[in-house]
PDB file of N, CA, C and O in Angstrom:
ATOM      1  N   MET A   1      37.827   9.375   3.043  1.00  0.00           N
ATOM      2  CA  MET A   1      38.408   8.571   4.114  1.00  0.00           C
ATOM      3  C   MET A   1      37.485   8.617   5.331  1.00  0.00           C
ATOM      4  O   MET A   1      36.967   9.679   5.677  1.00  0.00           O
ATOM      5  N   GLN A   2      37.281   7.480   5.973  1.00  0.00           N
ATOM      6  CA  GLN A   2      36.421   7.418   7.140  1.00  0.00           C
ATOM      7  C   GLN A   2      37.155   7.902   8.374  1.00  0.00           C
ATOM      8  O   GLN A   2      38.357   7.692   8.537  1.00  0.00           O
ATOM      9  N   GLN A   3      36.392   8.559   9.238  1.00  0.00           N
ATOM     10  CA  GLN A   3      36.960   9.039  10.488  1.00  0.00           C
ATOM     11  C   GLN A   3      37.067   7.877  11.464  1.00  0.00           C
ATOM     12  O   GLN A   3      36.162   7.050  11.571  1.00  0.00           O
ATOM     13  N   VAL A   4      38.178   7.829  12.167  1.00  0.00           N
ATOM     14  CA  VAL A   4      38.383   6.791  13.167  1.00  0.00           C
ATOM     15  C   VAL A   4      38.412   7.469  14.524  1.00  0.00           C
ATOM     16  O   VAL A   4      38.981   8.550  14.670  1.00  0.00           O
ATOM     17  N   GLY A   5      37.801   6.837  15.517  1.00  0.00           N
ATOM     18  CA  GLY A   5      37.799   7.405  16.854  1.00  0.00           C
ATOM     19  C   GLY A   5      36.518   8.174  17.125  1.00  0.00           C
ATOM     20  O   GLY A   5      35.564   8.106  16.350  1.00  0.00           O
ATOM     21  N   PRO A   6      36.505   8.907  18.234  1.00  0.00           N
ATOM     22  CA  PRO A   6      35.288   9.629  18.638  1.00  0.00           C
ATOM     23  C   PRO A   6      34.845  10.641  17.578  1.00  0.00           C
ATOM     24  O   PRO A   6      35.668  11.227  16.875  1.00  0.00           O
ATOM     25  N   ARG A   7      33.543  10.831  17.481  1.00  0.00           N
ATOM     26  CA  ARG A   7      32.964  11.775  16.526  1.00  0.00           C
ATOM     27  C   ARG A   7      32.188  12.830  17.293  1.00  0.00           C
ATOM     28  O   ARG A   7      31.814  12.634  18.450  1.00  0.00           O
ATOM     29  N   LYS A   8      31.955  13.946  16.632  1.00  0.00           N
ATOM     30  CA  LYS A   8      31.151  15.002  17.249  1.00  0.00           C
ATOM     31  C   LYS A   8      29.684  14.600  17.286  1.00  0.00           C
ATOM     32  O   LYS A   8      28.998  14.824  18.283  1.00  0.00           O
ATOM     33  N   GLU A   9      29.199  13.998  16.186  1.00  0.00           N
ATOM     34  CA  GLU A   9      27.793  13.576  16.163  1.00  0.00           C
ATOM     35  C   GLU A   9      27.639  12.275  16.952  1.00  0.00           C
ATOM     36  O   GLU A   9      28.582  11.497  17.101  1.00  0.00           O
ATOM     37  N   LYS A  10      26.433  12.070  17.444  1.00  0.00           N
ATOM     38  CA  LYS A  10      26.164  10.867  18.235  1.00  0.00           C
ATOM     39  C   LYS A  10      25.670   9.752  17.315  1.00  0.00           C
ATOM     40  O   LYS A  10      25.052  10.018  16.284  1.00  0.00           O
ATOM     41  N   PRO A  11      25.946   8.503  17.693  1.00  0.00           N
ATOM     42  CA  PRO A  11      25.439   7.384  16.892  1.00  0.00           C
ATOM     43  C   PRO A  11      23.917   7.308  16.989  1.00  0.00           C
ATOM     44  O   PRO A  11      23.321   7.786  17.954  1.00  0.00           O
ATOM     45  N   ASP A  12      23.311   6.713  15.998  1.00  0.00           N
ATOM     46  CA  ASP A  12      21.863   6.546  15.975  1.00  0.00           C
ATOM     47  C   ASP A  12      21.449   5.626  17.125  1.00  0.00           C
ATOM     48  O   ASP A  12      21.900   4.483  17.189  1.00  0.00           O
ATOM     49  N   PRO A  13      20.585   6.115  18.048  1.00  0.00           N
ATOM     50  CA  PRO A  13      20.210   5.295  19.215  1.00  0.00           C
ATOM     51  C   PRO A  13      19.484   3.998  18.855  1.00  0.00           C
ATOM     52  O   PRO A  13      19.659   2.982  19.527  1.00  0.00           O
ATOM     53  N   GLU A  14      18.675   4.031  17.803  1.00  0.00           N
ATOM     54  CA  GLU A  14      17.972   2.809  17.394  1.00  0.00           C
ATOM     55  C   GLU A  14      18.960   1.767  16.888  1.00  0.00           C
ATOM     56  O   GLU A  14      18.834   0.579  17.187  1.00  0.00           O
ATOM     57  N   ARG A  15      19.939   2.220  16.122  1.00  0.00           N
ATOM     58  CA  ARG A  15      20.942   1.288  15.603  1.00  0.00           C
ATOM     59  C   ARG A  15      21.830   0.769  16.732  1.00  0.00           C
ATOM     60  O   ARG A  15      22.267  -0.381  16.702  1.00  0.00           O
ATOM     61  N   MET A  16      22.097   1.614  17.722  1.00  0.00           N
ATOM     62  CA  MET A  16      22.877   1.181  18.882  1.00  0.00           C
ATOM     63  C   MET A  16      22.127   0.060  19.611  1.00  0.00           C
ATOM     64  O   MET A  16      22.727  -0.939  20.008  1.00  0.00           O
ATOM     65  N   ALA A  17      20.824   0.234  19.782  1.00  0.00           N
ATOM     66  CA  ALA A  17      20.009  -0.788  20.446  1.00  0.00           C
ATOM     67  C   ALA A  17      20.012  -2.091  19.647  1.00  0.00           C
ATOM     68  O   ALA A  17      20.048  -3.179  20.224  1.00  0.00           O
ATOM     69  N   ILE A  18      19.973  -1.977  18.327  1.00  0.00           N
ATOM     70  CA  ILE A  18      20.001  -3.172  17.473  1.00  0.00           C
ATOM     71  C   ILE A  18      21.316  -3.922  17.662  1.00  0.00           C
ATOM     72  O   ILE A  18      21.317  -5.141  17.835  1.00  0.00           O
ATOM     73  N   LEU A  19      22.437  -3.196  17.629  1.00  0.00           N
ATOM     74  CA  LEU A  19      23.735  -3.859  17.820  1.00  0.00           C
ATOM     75  C   LEU A  19      23.813  -4.538  19.180  1.00  0.00           C
ATOM     76  O   LEU A  19      24.311  -5.659  19.293  1.00  0.00           O
ATOM     77  N   ARG A  20      23.324  -3.864  20.206  1.00  0.00           N
ATOM     78  CA  ARG A  20      23.375  -4.434  21.559  1.00  0.00           C
ATOM     79  C   ARG A  20      22.510  -5.680  21.690  1.00  0.00           C
ATOM     80  O   ARG A  20      22.805  -6.557  22.502  1.00  0.00           O
ATOM     81  N   ALA A  21      21.443  -5.764  20.895  1.00  0.00           N
ATOM     82  CA  ALA A  21      20.516  -6.894  20.982  1.00  0.00           C
ATOM     83  C   ALA A  21      21.003  -8.132  20.226  1.00  0.00           C
ATOM     84  O   ALA A  21      20.440  -9.215  20.385  1.00  0.00           O
ATOM     85  N   LEU A  22      22.038  -7.978  19.412  1.00  0.00           N
ATOM     86  CA  LEU A  22      22.548  -9.126  18.654  1.00  0.00           C
ATOM     87  C   LEU A  22      23.172 -10.164  19.584  1.00  0.00           C
ATOM     88  O   LEU A  22      23.683  -9.814  20.647  1.00  0.00           O
ATOM     89  N   PRO A  23      23.133 -11.429  19.193  1.00  0.00           N
ATOM     90  CA  PRO A  23      23.794 -12.469  19.987  1.00  0.00           C
ATOM     91  C   PRO A  23      25.298 -12.184  20.097  1.00  0.00           C
ATOM     92  O   PRO A  23      25.901 -11.609  19.191  1.00  0.00           O
ATOM     93  N   VAL A  24      25.880 -12.591  21.209  1.00  0.00           N
ATOM     94  CA  VAL A  24      27.298 -12.346  21.475  1.00  0.00           C
ATOM     95  C   VAL A  24      28.173 -12.874  20.343  1.00  0.00           C
ATOM     96  O   VAL A  24      29.143 -12.224  19.955  1.00  0.00           O
ATOM     97  N   GLU A  25      27.836 -14.055  19.808  1.00  0.00           N
ATOM     98  CA  GLU A  25      28.672 -14.631  18.745  1.00  0.00           C
ATOM     99  C   GLU A  25      28.728 -13.723  17.522  1.00  0.00           C
ATOM    100  O   GLU A  25      29.758 -13.642  16.853  1.00  0.00           O
ATOM    101  N   VAL A  26      27.633 -13.047  17.231  1.00  0.00           N
ATOM    102  CA  VAL A  26      27.592 -12.145  16.078  1.00  0.00           C
ATOM    103  C   VAL A  26      28.368 -10.869  16.395  1.00  0.00           C
ATOM    104  O   VAL A  26      29.157 -10.398  15.576  1.00  0.00           O
ATOM    105  N   LYS A  27      28.144 -10.314  17.582  1.00  0.00           N
ATOM    106  CA  LYS A  27      28.842  -9.081  17.973  1.00  0.00           C
ATOM    107  C   LYS A  27      30.351  -9.269  17.952  1.00  0.00           C
ATOM    108  O   LYS A  27      31.081  -8.346  17.591  1.00  0.00           O
ATOM    109  N   GLN A  28      30.822 -10.428  18.326  1.00  0.00           N
ATOM    110  CA  GLN A  28      32.265 -10.688  18.356  1.00  0.00           C
ATOM    111  C   GLN A  28      32.873 -10.696  16.958  1.00  0.00           C
ATOM    112  O   GLN A  28      34.074 -10.474  16.805  1.00  0.00           O
ATOM    113  N   GLN A  29      32.065 -10.947  15.949  1.00  0.00           N
ATOM    114  CA  GLN A  29      32.558 -11.001  14.568  1.00  0.00           C
ATOM    115  C   GLN A  29      32.579  -9.633  13.892  1.00  0.00           C
ATOM    116  O   GLN A  29      33.253  -9.457  12.877  1.00  0.00           O
ATOM    117  N   ILE A  30      31.850  -8.663  14.441  1.00  0.00           N
ATOM    118  CA  ILE A  30      31.733  -7.343  13.816  1.00  0.00           C
ATOM    119  C   ILE A  30      32.952  -6.497  14.154  1.00  0.00           C
ATOM    120  O   ILE A  30      33.309  -6.345  15.322  1.00  0.00           O
ATOM    121  N   THR A  31      33.585  -5.951  13.128  1.00  0.00           N
ATOM    122  CA  THR A  31      34.767  -5.110  13.333  1.00  0.00           C
ATOM    123  C   THR A  31      34.336  -3.706  13.744  1.00  0.00           C
ATOM    124  O   THR A  31      33.173  -3.334  13.591  1.00  0.00           O
ATOM    125  N   GLY A  32      35.274  -2.939  14.262  1.00  0.00           N
ATOM    126  CA  GLY A  32      34.998  -1.557  14.636  1.00  0.00           C
ATOM    127  C   GLY A  32      34.552  -0.731  13.445  1.00  0.00           C
ATOM    128  O   GLY A  32      33.655   0.105  13.560  1.00  0.00           O
ATOM    129  N   GLU A  33      35.173  -0.963  12.309  1.00  0.00           N
ATOM    130  CA  GLU A  33      34.818  -0.238  11.086  1.00  0.00           C
ATOM    131  C   GLU A  33      33.386  -0.566  10.654  1.00  0.00           C
ATOM    132  O   GLU A  33      32.645   0.322  10.231  1.00  0.00           O
ATOM    133  N   GLU A  34      33.001  -1.836  10.759  1.00  0.00           N
ATOM    134  CA  GLU A  34      31.642  -2.244  10.402  1.00  0.00           C
ATOM    135  C   GLU A  34      30.625  -1.629  11.362  1.00  0.00           C
ATOM    136  O   GLU A  34      29.579  -1.140  10.935  1.00  0.00           O
ATOM    137  N   ALA A  35      30.935  -1.658  12.657  1.00  0.00           N
ATOM    138  CA  ALA A  35      30.033  -1.087  13.658  1.00  0.00           C
ATOM    139  C   ALA A  35      29.868   0.413  13.431  1.00  0.00           C
ATOM    140  O   ALA A  35      28.759   0.940  13.520  1.00  0.00           O
ATOM    141  N   GLN A  36      30.963   1.090  13.141  1.00  0.00           N
ATOM    142  CA  GLN A  36      30.915   2.534  12.897  1.00  0.00           C
ATOM    143  C   GLN A  36      30.028   2.848  11.699  1.00  0.00           C
ATOM    144  O   GLN A  36      29.211   3.767  11.760  1.00  0.00           O
ATOM    145  N   ALA A  37      30.175   2.108  10.629  1.00  0.00           N
ATOM    146  CA  ALA A  37      29.355   2.331   9.436  1.00  0.00           C
ATOM    147  C   ALA A  37      27.875   2.152   9.771  1.00  0.00           C
ATOM    148  O   ALA A  37      27.038   2.939   9.329  1.00  0.00           O
ATOM    149  N   PHE A  38      27.553   1.128  10.542  1.00  0.00           N
ATOM    150  CA  PHE A  38      26.169   0.856  10.913  1.00  0.00           C
ATOM    151  C   PHE A  38      25.621   1.958  11.814  1.00  0.00           C
ATOM    152  O   PHE A  38      24.524   2.463  11.575  1.00  0.00           O
ATOM    153  N   LEU A  39      26.369   2.334  12.842  1.00  0.00           N
ATOM    154  CA  LEU A  39      25.898   3.308  13.827  1.00  0.00           C
ATOM    155  C   LEU A  39      25.740   4.712  13.267  1.00  0.00           C
ATOM    156  O   LEU A  39      24.875   5.465  13.714  1.00  0.00           O
ATOM    157  N   TYR A  40      26.566   5.069  12.295  1.00  0.00           N
ATOM    158  CA  TYR A  40      26.539   6.426  11.749  1.00  0.00           C
ATOM    159  C   TYR A  40      25.897   6.496  10.362  1.00  0.00           C
ATOM    160  O   TYR A  40      26.082   7.469   9.630  1.00  0.00           O
ATOM    161  N   LYS A  41      25.143   5.453  10.012  1.00  0.00           N
ATOM    162  CA  LYS A  41      24.372   5.410   8.767  1.00  0.00           C
ATOM    163  C   LYS A  41      25.232   5.647   7.529  1.00  0.00           C
ATOM    164  O   LYS A  41      24.834   6.357   6.606  1.00  0.00           O
ATOM    165  N   GLU A  42      26.407   5.045   7.527  1.00  0.00           N
ATOM    166  CA  GLU A  42      27.288   5.103   6.361  1.00  0.00           C
ATOM    167  C   GLU A  42      26.974   3.899   5.468  1.00  0.00           C
ATOM    168  O   GLU A  42      26.173   3.039   5.834  1.00  0.00           O
ATOM    169  N   ALA A  43      27.600   3.847   4.315  1.00  0.00           N
ATOM    170  CA  ALA A  43      27.431   2.690   3.435  1.00  0.00           C
ATOM    171  C   ALA A  43      27.930   1.447   4.172  1.00  0.00           C
ATOM    172  O   ALA A  43      29.045   1.432   4.692  1.00  0.00           O
ATOM    173  N   LEU A  44      27.104   0.417   4.211  1.00  0.00           N
ATOM    174  CA  LEU A  44      27.469  -0.793   4.948  1.00  0.00           C
ATOM    175  C   LEU A  44      28.374  -1.682   4.105  1.00  0.00           C
ATOM    176  O   LEU A  44      28.078  -1.957   2.942  1.00  0.00           O
ATOM    177  N   PRO A  45      29.479  -2.129   4.697  1.00  0.00           N
ATOM    178  CA  PRO A  45      30.375  -3.039   3.975  1.00  0.00           C
ATOM    179  C   PRO A  45      29.669  -4.371   3.695  1.00  0.00           C
ATOM    180  O   PRO A  45      28.828  -4.814   4.477  1.00  0.00           O
ATOM    181  N   ASP A  46      30.018  -4.992   2.585  1.00  0.00           N
ATOM    182  CA  ASP A  46      29.443  -6.300   2.243  1.00  0.00           C
ATOM    183  C   ASP A  46      29.690  -7.315   3.350  1.00  0.00           C
ATOM    184  O   ASP A  46      28.855  -8.185   3.598  1.00  0.00           O
ATOM    185  N   SER A  47      30.840  -7.206   4.017  1.00  0.00           N
ATOM    186  CA  SER A  47      31.169  -8.148   5.091  1.00  0.00           C
ATOM    187  C   SER A  47      30.166  -8.043   6.241  1.00  0.00           C
ATOM    188  O   SER A  47      29.811  -9.056   6.844  1.00  0.00           O
ATOM    189  N   LEU A  48      29.709  -6.836   6.546  1.00  0.00           N
ATOM    190  CA  LEU A  48      28.719  -6.655   7.611  1.00  0.00           C
ATOM    191  C   LEU A  48      27.363  -7.177   7.162  1.00  0.00           C
ATOM    192  O   LEU A  48      26.664  -7.832   7.936  1.00  0.00           O
ATOM    193  N   LEU A  49      26.988  -6.898   5.935  1.00  0.00           N
ATOM    194  CA  LEU A  49      25.713  -7.398   5.421  1.00  0.00           C
ATOM    195  C   LEU A  49      25.665  -8.920   5.476  1.00  0.00           C
ATOM    196  O   LEU A  49      24.626  -9.501   5.789  1.00  0.00           O
ATOM    197  N   GLU A  50      26.780  -9.559   5.176  1.00  0.00           N
ATOM    198  CA  GLU A  50      26.855 -11.022   5.230  1.00  0.00           C
ATOM    199  C   GLU A  50      26.656 -11.516   6.668  1.00  0.00           C
ATOM    200  O   GLU A  50      25.949 -12.499   6.891  1.00  0.00           O
ATOM    201  N   LYS A  51      27.267 -10.849   7.629  1.00  0.00           N
ATOM    202  CA  LYS A  51      27.156 -11.253   9.037  1.00  0.00           C
ATOM    203  C   LYS A  51      25.745 -11.048   9.580  1.00  0.00           C
ATOM    204  O   LYS A  51      25.305 -11.787  10.460  1.00  0.00           O
ATOM    205  N   LEU A  52      25.031 -10.043   9.058  1.00  0.00           N
ATOM    206  CA  LEU A  52      23.704  -9.708   9.578  1.00  0.00           C
ATOM    207  C   LEU A  52      22.554 -10.267   8.753  1.00  0.00           C
ATOM    208  O   LEU A  52      21.392 -10.042   9.091  1.00  0.00           O
ATOM    209  N   LYS A  53      22.855 -10.993   7.672  1.00  0.00           N
ATOM    210  CA  LYS A  53      21.798 -11.414   6.750  1.00  0.00           C
ATOM    211  C   LYS A  53      20.686 -12.217   7.420  1.00  0.00           C
ATOM    212  O   LYS A  53      19.539 -12.137   6.981  1.00  0.00           O
ATOM    213  N   GLY A  54      20.977 -12.973   8.449  1.00  0.00           N
ATOM    214  CA  GLY A  54      19.953 -13.740   9.140  1.00  0.00           C
ATOM    215  C   GLY A  54      19.071 -12.909  10.056  1.00  0.00           C
ATOM    216  O   GLY A  54      18.087 -13.412  10.598  1.00  0.00           O
ATOM    217  N   TYR A  55      19.417 -11.640  10.233  1.00  0.00           N
ATOM    218  CA  TYR A  55      18.686 -10.762  11.146  1.00  0.00           C
ATOM    219  C   TYR A  55      18.006  -9.605  10.426  1.00  0.00           C
ATOM    220  O   TYR A  55      17.317  -8.799  11.051  1.00  0.00           O
ATOM    221  N   MET A  56      18.200  -9.524   9.115  1.00  0.00           N
ATOM    222  CA  MET A  56      17.660  -8.403   8.349  1.00  0.00           C
ATOM    223  C   MET A  56      16.335  -8.772   7.707  1.00  0.00           C
ATOM    224  O   MET A  56      16.104  -9.922   7.333  1.00  0.00           O
ATOM    225  N   VAL A  57      15.462  -7.765   7.587  1.00  0.00           N
ATOM    226  CA  VAL A  57      14.171  -7.919   6.935  1.00  0.00           C
ATOM    227  C   VAL A  57      14.150  -6.949   5.765  1.00  0.00           C
ATOM    228  O   VAL A  57      14.478  -5.773   5.926  1.00  0.00           O
ATOM    229  N   GLU A  58      13.768  -7.432   4.591  1.00  0.00           N
ATOM    230  CA  GLU A  58      13.723  -6.576   3.406  1.00  0.00           C
ATOM    231  C   GLU A  58      12.482  -5.707   3.427  1.00  0.00           C
ATOM    232  O   GLU A  58      11.401  -6.151   3.811  1.00  0.00           O
ATOM    233  N   ASP A  59      12.654  -4.443   3.003  1.00  0.00           N
ATOM    234  CA  ASP A  59      11.514  -3.537   2.846  1.00  0.00           C
ATOM    235  C   ASP A  59      10.787  -3.879   1.558  1.00  0.00           C
ATOM    236  O   ASP A  59      11.399  -4.297   0.575  1.00  0.00           O
ATOM    237  N   ASP A  60       9.476  -3.698   1.577  1.00  0.00           N
ATOM    238  CA  ASP A  60       8.686  -3.937   0.356  1.00  0.00           C
ATOM    239  C   ASP A  60       8.633  -2.703  -0.495  1.00  0.00           C
ATOM    240  O   ASP A  60       8.015  -2.713  -1.560  1.00  0.00           O
TER     241      ASP A  60
END
């Protein structure tokens, strides 16, 4: 079960910067659960991957 609310560990600062840099329209679509998964390097929900697909670059 995922933890909801404040955590003892801090979110990844690079990922926080990425979320902040997204256009407002995209940020408004991201749920708290999706943001938490992204910030704390958890498995990303398919719904979040779909919302971010235009901003992601594949590794070689």
